[in-house]
C-alpha positions as CSV (number, residue, x, y, z in Angstrom):
1,M,-18.5,1.6,2.0
2,T,-19.6,5.1,1.0
3,N,-17.8,7.3,-1.5
4,K,-16.6,9.7,1.3
5,I,-15.1,6.9,3.3
6,S,-13.3,5.4,0.3
7,L,-12.0,8.8,-0.7
8,V,-10.6,9.4,2.8
9,L,-9.0,6.0,2.9
10,G,-7.5,6.5,-0.6
11,L,-6.1,9.9,0.4
12,M,-4.6,8.4,3.6
13,I,-2.8,5.7,1.6
14,V,-1.5,8.1,-1.0
15,S,-0.3,10.5,1.7
16,A,1.4,7.8,3.7
17,T,3.2,6.6,0.5
18,A,4.3,10.1,-0.3
19,I,5.6,10.7,3.1
20,D,7.5,7.4,3.1
21,L,9.0,8.2,-0.3
22,F,10.0,11.7,0.9
23,L,11.6,10.5,4.1
24,F,13.2,7.2,3.2
25,G,13.5,7.0,-0.6
26,T,12.5,4.3,-2.9
27,S,14.3,1.3,-1.4
28,H,11.5,0.7,1.1
29,M,8.9,0.8,-1.6
30,V,10.6,-2.0,-3.5
31,F,10.7,-4.1,-0.3
32,L,7.0,-3.4,0.5
33,G,6.0,-4.1,-3.1
34,K,7.7,-7.5,-2.9
35,R,6.1,-8.3,0.4
36,M,2.7,-7.2,-0.9
37,L,3.0,-9.6,-3.9
38,E,3.9,-12.4,-1.6
39,L,0.8,-11.7,0.5
40,I,-1.4,-11.6,-2.5
41,N,-0.1,-14.9,-3.8
42,W,-0.5,-16.5,-0.4
43,L,-4.1,-15.2,-0.1
44,A,-4.9,-16.4,-3.7
45,F,-3.7,-19.9,-2.7
46,W,-6.2,-20.0,0.2
47,R,-9.0,-18.8,-1.9
């Protein structure tokens, strides 16, 4: 992955998060954070 691609992907993730926070507030971010931790734990189990 080149620096340009990683920068674009990072900006897309940050902008999507900012838009979600602006439109829906922080309650969705807590839900998504919990789900992300469950996914990481599940993937770590299969590693």
